[in-house]
VEXDREN-2710 file (C-alpha; in Angstrom, 1 decimal):
% VEXDREN-2710
k/r/px/py/pz
1/UNK/0.0/0.3/0.1
2/UNK/2.7/2.2/1.1
3/UNK/4.3/2.0/-2.5
4/UNK/1.5/2.3/-4.3
5/UNK/0.9/5.6/-2.3
6/UNK/4.4/6.5/-3.2
7/UNK/3.9/5.6/-7.0
8/UNK/0.6/7.8/-7.7
9/UNK/2.0/10.8/-5.6
10/UNK/5.2/10.7/-7.8
11/UNK/3.1/10.5/-10.9
12/UNK/0.9/13.2/-9.9
13/UNK/3.9/15.4/-9.3
14/UNK/5.3/14.3/-12.7
15/UNK/2.2/15.6/-14.4
16/UNK/2.1/18.5/-12.5
17/UNK/5.6/19.1/-13.7
18/UNK/4.8/19.0/-17.2
19/UNK/1.4/21.1/-16.9
20/UNK/4.3/24.0/-15.4
21/UNK/6.7/23.6/-18.5
22/UNK/4.2/23.4/-21.1
23/UNK/2.5/26.9/-19.8
24/UNK/6.1/28.1/-18.7
25/UNK/7.4/27.1/-22.4
26/UNK/4.0/28.5/-23.9
27/UNK/4.6/32.0/-22.4
28/UNK/8.1/32.2/-23.5
29/UNK/7.3/31.4/-27.0
30/UNK/4.2/33.9/-26.9
31/UNK/6.1/36.5/-25.1
32/UNK/9.0/36.6/-27.7
33/UNK/6.1/36.1/-30.6
34/UNK/3.5/38.4/-29.4
35/UNK/4.7/40.6/-26.7
36/UNK/2.2/43.0/-24.8
37/UNK/-0.3/42.3/-28.4
38/UNK/-2.9/40.7/-26.3
39/UNK/-4.2/41.4/-22.7
40/UNK/-3.9/37.8/-21.1
41/UNK/-0.1/38.1/-22.2
42/UNK/0.7/41.8/-21.2
43/UNK/-0.2/40.6/-17.8
44/UNK/1.9/37.6/-18.0
45/UNK/4.7/39.7/-19.2
46/UNK/4.2/42.2/-16.4
47/UNK/4.5/39.4/-13.6
48/UNK/6.7/37.2/-15.9
49/UNK/9.4/36.9/-13.0
50/UNK/6.9/35.3/-11.1
51/UNK/6.5/32.5/-13.4
52/UNK/9.8/31.2/-12.3
53/UNK/9.3/31.1/-8.9
54/UNK/8.6/27.1/-8.9
55/UNK/11.9/26.1/-10.8
56/UNK/13.6/25.4/-7.5
57/UNK/11.0/22.9/-7.0
58/UNK/11.9/21.4/-10.1
59/UNK/15.2/20.0/-9.2
60/UNK/14.1/17.5/-6.6
61/UNK/11.4/16.2/-9.0
62/UNK/13.9/15.9/-12.1
63/UNK/16.3/14.3/-9.1
64/UNK/14.1/11.9/-8.1
65/UNK/12.3/10.9/-11.3
66/UNK/15.6/11.0/-13.2
67/UNK/13.8/11.8/-16.7
68/UNK/16.0/13.4/-19.0
69/UNK/13.1/15.9/-20.8
70/UNK/12.7/17.1/-17.0
71/UNK/16.2/17.7/-16.6
72/UNK/16.1/19.9/-20.2
73/UNK/13.1/21.6/-19.2
74/UNK/14.8/23.0/-15.9
75/UNK/17.9/23.7/-17.8
76/UNK/16.0/25.6/-20.6
77/UNK/14.3/27.5/-18.0
78/UNK/17.3/28.6/-16.2
79/UNK/18.9/29.7/-19.3
80/UNK/15.8/32.1/-20.2
81/UNK/16.1/33.4/-17.0
82/UNK/19.8/34.4/-17.0
83/UNK/18.7/35.6/-20.4
84/UNK/16.1/38.0/-18.8
85/UNK/17.7/39.1/-15.9
86/UNK/21.3/37.5/-15.0
87/UNK/23.3/40.5/-16.0
88/UNK/21.8/42.3/-13.1
89/UNK/23.2/39.8/-10.7
90/UNK/27.0/39.9/-12.4
91/UNK/29.4/42.3/-11.0
92/UNK/30.7/44.8/-13.1
93/UNK/34.2/44.4/-14.4
94/UNK/34.9/48.1/-15.3
95/UNK/33.0/51.5/-14.2
96/UNK/33.0/54.6/-16.7
97/UNK/35.4/57.2/-15.1
98/UNK/34.1/60.0/-13.6
99/UNK/36.7/62.0/-12.7
100/UNK/34.6/63.1/-9.5
101/UNK/32.1/65.0/-12.0
102/UNK/29.2/63.0/-11.9
103/UNK/25.5/64.3/-12.4
104/UNK/23.2/62.7/-9.8
105/UNK/19.4/62.3/-10.5
106/UNK/16.3/60.9/-8.2
107/UNK/12.7/60.0/-9.9
108/UNK/10.2/60.1/-7.1
109/UNK/6.5/59.2/-7.3
110/UNK/5.7/60.7/-3.6
111/UNK/1.8/59.7/-3.8
112/UNK/-0.4/62.4/-4.4
113/UNK/-3.0/61.6/-2.0
114/UNK/-0.8/61.7/0.9
115/UNK/-0.9/64.8/3.8
116/UNK/1.9/63.9/5.9
117/UNK/4.8/64.7/3.4
118/UNK/7.3/65.2/6.2
119/UNK/8.9/62.1/5.1
120/UNK/9.2/62.7/1.6
121/UNK/11.0/66.0/2.3
122/UNK/13.3/63.6/4.7
123/UNK/14.3/61.8/1.6
124/UNK/15.1/64.5/-1.0
125/UNK/17.4/65.9/1.6
126/UNK/18.8/62.7/2.9
127/UNK/19.6/61.7/-0.9
128/UNK/21.0/64.8/-1.5
129/UNK/20.9/64.5/-5.5
130/UNK/21.3/67.0/-7.7
131/UNK/18.2/67.0/-9.8
132/UNK/15.0/65.5/-8.8
133/UNK/12.3/64.7/-10.9
134/UNK/8.9/64.4/-8.7
135/UNK/5.6/62.5/-9.9
136/UNK/2.2/63.1/-8.0
137/UNK/3.1/66.5/-6.4
138/UNK/0.2/68.2/-3.9
139/UNK/0.0/71.4/-2.9
140/UNK/0.8/70.4/0.4
141/UNK/4.4/69.2/-0.9
142/UNK/4.7/71.9/-3.2
143/UNK/4.4/74.3/-0.3
144/UNK/6.8/72.3/2.3
145/UNK/9.3/72.0/-0.7
146/UNK/9.2/75.9/-1.2
147/UNK/9.8/76.8/2.3
148/UNK/12.3/73.9/3.6
149/UNK/14.0/73.1/0.2
150/UNK/14.9/76.7/-1.6
151/UNK/18.2/77.1/0.0
152/UNK/19.4/73.4/-1.1
153/UNK/17.1/73.4/-4.9
154/UNK/17.1/76.8/-5.5
155/UNK/15.8/76.1/-9.0
156/UNK/12.0/74.8/-8.7
157/UNK/9.4/74.2/-11.1
158/UNK/6.3/72.7/-10.0
159/UNK/2.7/71.9/-10.9
160/UNK/1.0/70.9/-8.0
161/UNK/-2.5/69.3/-8.2
162/UNK/-4.5/67.5/-5.0
163/UNK/-4.6/64.3/-6.7
164/UNK/-2.2/62.1/-8.7
165/UNK/-1.7/64.9/-11.7
166/UNK/0.9/67.0/-10.3
167/UNK/4.4/67.0/-11.0
168/UNK/7.5/68.8/-9.9
169/UNK/11.2/69.1/-10.7
170/UNK/13.8/70.5/-8.5
171/UNK/17.6/71.6/-9.2
172/UNK/20.7/72.6/-7.5
173/UNK/21.7/73.9/-10.9
174/UNK/19.9/76.3/-13.1
175/UNK/16.9/75.0/-14.9
176/UNK/14.1/76.3/-17.3
177/UNK/11.4/75.1/-19.1
178/UNK/11.8/74.6/-22.8
179/UNK/8.5/75.7/-23.7
180/UNK/8.3/71.9/-25.7
181/UNK/5.3/69.5/-24.8
182/UNK/4.6/66.0/-25.7
183/UNK/1.2/64.9/-27.3
184/UNK/-1.6/62.5/-26.0
185/UNK/-3.2/62.6/-22.4
186/UNK/-0.5/61.4/-19.2
187/UNK/-0.8/61.1/-15.9
188/UNK/0.0/64.8/-15.2
189/UNK/1.7/67.0/-17.9
190/UNK/5.3/66.0/-18.8
191/UNK/7.8/68.5/-18.0
192/UNK/10.8/69.3/-20.7
193/UNK/13.4/71.3/-19.1
194/UNK/16.9/72.4/-20.2
195/UNK/19.5/72.4/-17.2
196/UNK/22.9/74.3/-17.2
197/UNK/25.6/72.1/-15.8
198/UNK/29.3/71.5/-16.4
199/UNK/28.7/74.2/-19.6
200/UNK/27.0/72.2/-21.1
201/UNK/23.0/72.2/-21.6
202/UNK/21.2/69.0/-21.1
203/UNK/17.6/68.3/-21.8
204/UNK/15.5/66.7/-19.2
205/UNK/11.6/65.3/-19.6
206/UNK/10.0/64.4/-16.3
207/UNK/7.0/61.7/-17.3
208/UNK/4.4/59.7/-15.9
209/UNK/2.9/57.3/-17.9
210/UNK/-0.7/56.2/-18.0
211/UNK/-1.4/53.5/-15.3
212/UNK/-3.6/50.2/-14.9
213/UNK/-5.3/48.7/-11.9
214/UNK/-6.8/45.5/-11.4
215/UNK/-9.2/45.2/-14.7
216/UNK/-10.3/43.0/-17.2
217/UNK/-7.8/41.7/-19.7
218/UNK/-9.5/43.9/-23.1
219/UNK/-9.1/46.9/-20.6
220/UNK/-5.6/46.2/-19.4
221/UNK/-4.5/45.7/-23.2
222/UNK/-6.1/49.1/-24.3
223/UNK/-4.0/50.7/-21.5
224/UNK/-0.9/49.2/-22.6
225/UNK/-1.5/50.7/-26.1
226/UNK/-1.6/53.7/-24.4
227/UNK/1.4/53.3/-22.6
228/UNK/3.1/52.4/-26.0
229/UNK/2.2/55.5/-27.6
230/UNK/3.0/57.5/-24.7
231/UNK/6.5/55.3/-24.9
232/UNK/6.8/56.1/-28.9
233/UNK/6.2/60.0/-28.7
234/UNK/8.8/60.1/-25.7
235/UNK/11.5/58.0/-27.9
236/UNK/10.9/60.2/-31.0
237/UNK/11.3/63.2/-29.2
238/UNK/14.3/62.3/-26.9
239/UNK/15.6/60.6/-30.2
240/UNK/15.6/64.3/-31.9
241/UNK/16.2/66.1/-28.7
242/UNK/19.9/63.8/-28.4
243/UNK/20.7/65.3/-32.0
244/UNK/21.4/68.5/-30.1
245/UNK/22.4/67.8/-26.3
246/UNK/22.5/65.0/-23.8
247/UNK/19.1/63.9/-22.2
248/UNK/17.8/62.6/-19.5
249/UNK/14.6/61.3/-19.1
250/UNK/13.1/59.9/-15.6
251/UNK/9.7/59.2/-14.5
252/UNK/6.6/56.8/-13.2
253/UNK/6.5/54.5/-16.6
254/UNK/4.0/51.9/-15.0
255/UNK/5.8/49.4/-17.3
256/UNK/8.1/46.6/-16.5
257/UNK/11.3/45.7/-18.7
258/UNK/9.7/43.1/-20.3
259/UNK/7.3/45.3/-21.7
260/UNK/6.6/46.5/-25.6
261/UNK/6.9/49.9/-24.2
262/UNK/10.2/49.5/-22.3
263/UNK/11.9/48.3/-25.9
264/UNK/10.9/51.2/-27.7
265/UNK/12.0/53.2/-25.1
266/UNK/15.8/51.4/-25.1
267/UNK/15.9/51.4/-28.9
268/UNK/16.7/55.1/-28.2
269/UNK/17.9/55.4/-24.9
270/UNK/19.8/53.3/-22.3
271/UNK/17.9/52.3/-18.8
272/UNK/20.4/52.8/-16.2
273/UNK/19.3/50.1/-14.2
274/UNK/20.1/47.4/-16.7
275/UNK/23.6/49.5/-17.4
276/UNK/24.7/49.7/-13.6
277/UNK/22.1/48.0/-11.3
278/UNK/22.3/45.4/-9.0
279/UNK/19.6/42.8/-8.6
280/UNK/16.2/43.5/-9.8
281/UNK/15.3/47.1/-8.7
282/UNK/11.8/46.5/-7.9
283/UNK/9.8/49.9/-7.2
284/UNK/6.2/49.3/-6.4
285/UNK/4.3/48.7/-4.8
286/UNK/5.2/50.0/-1.6
287/UNK/2.8/51.3/1.5
288/UNK/-0.9/50.5/1.8
289/UNK/-1.8/54.0/2.3
290/UNK/-5.2/54.7/1.5
291/UNK/-5.3/56.3/-2.4
292/UNK/-2.1/54.6/-3.3
293/UNK/-2.0/51.6/-6.3
294/UNK/-1.2/48.7/-4.0
295/UNK/-3.6/46.1/-5.0
296/UNK/-5.8/44.1/-2.6
297/UNK/-7.2/40.6/-3.4
298/UNK/-10.2/39.7/-1.2
299/UNK/-9.2/42.7/1.1
300/UNK/-5.6/41.2/1.5
301/UNK/-2.7/44.0/0.0
302/UNK/-0.4/42.1/-2.7
303/UNK/3.4/41.9/-1.2
304/UNK/5.4/44.9/-1.5
305/UNK/8.1/45.3/-4.6
306/UNK/6.5/43.1/-7.0
307/UNK/7.8/45.2/-9.9
308/UNK/10.3/47.8/-11.4
309/UNK/8.3/50.7/-12.8
310/UNK/10.0/53.6/-12.1
311/UNK/13.2/54.5/-14.4
312/UNK/16.2/56.9/-15.1
313/UNK/16.5/56.6/-18.7
314/UNK/19.8/58.5/-20.9
315/UNK/21.3/59.3/-24.2
316/UNK/24.3/57.9/-24.9
317/UNK/25.9/61.1/-24.4
318/UNK/26.3/59.2/-20.3
319/UNK/27.2/56.3/-18.9
320/UNK/25.7/55.2/-15.3
321/UNK/28.3/55.4/-12.8
322/UNK/26.0/54.1/-10.2
323/UNK/22.3/53.3/-9.5
324/UNK/20.5/52.6/-6.5
325/UNK/16.9/52.7/-4.9
326/UNK/16.3/55.5/-2.7
327/UNK/15.8/55.6/0.7
328/UNK/11.7/54.3/1.3
329/UNK/9.5/56.7/3.1
330/UNK/6.9/54.4/4.3
331/UNK/4.3/56.3/3.0
332/UNK/4.5/56.3/-0.9
333/UNK/3.5/53.4/-3.4
334/UNK/6.8/53.6/-5.1
335/UNK/10.5/54.0/-4.1
336/UNK/12.9/56.5/-5.9
337/UNK/15.5/55.8/-8.4
338/UNK/18.9/57.6/-8.1
339/UNK/21.1/57.2/-11.1
340/UNK/24.8/58.7/-11.1
341/UNK/25.5/59.8/-14.5
342/UNK/28.8/61.1/-16.2
343/UNK/29.3/62.6/-19.9
344/UNK/31.4/60.5/-22.1
345/UNK/30.5/62.3/-25.4
END
């Protein structure tokens, strides 16, 4: 009887393993063929990292079963993981020379519905970067920035709104609006600034792409199409601007780095985290504050830090010396991203 039970369990475990590999490789094939074209694939690509979570369980199954095809399935899955994210865990052999002259920037979605903004100010002061790209700036925060940060950041362009559409940029070095704009509807009007730094004019673009929460696949697919359109216009603008000056594009993209929209942007710009980051660098969702974007399933919030959706991109004039996550303020549903950049050409 005991042997029969073991045999039955073994058959079921092997069958479940085959089901997993079938679904896994089906996703992998469709990811490379269709991208985010369909709603279910857009969702799957967004959470693709978690399709790899069962892999450690596949190893004992392969060892116990001694089936060559299960070893092949495991090896293929590991190779795909290394292909997609392995570079984020390799030590950097060399870093670009900075000679002590680097420009540090931070993108930071602060959560526009918050009223307790003291911790956000503390994060900005503690990180002490040269330029801060802000999303979801409300009127309380804008007033506090003007009152408390004017000495450290004398150049401020704030467009606050008491919702999630406020935007802002503050800098230690001179910045001014260029008068340019981007088409389409965004979560907050993108800010396009010119920065004067190191006898060089640098184009800065602060953006907040269209968001999508829990919704039917058809609606999610439409939101992905909207972000792809925004990414296309953003990439085209950056490509044109880069002919005249270096470009830094930073903000809340609401996309992961396996999305079609990310591919559109990185055809023109460099993702600083992919260039110099260590680890997955997940930035959302953060706190469970009211008004945030952290989803709840049957009243239970999903775990923190499931995806990387906040980015610092740059033109090939720059190289990333270092990139890291900012301190968490325990209020926002995002963590900031800080990149230290050096001009190479």
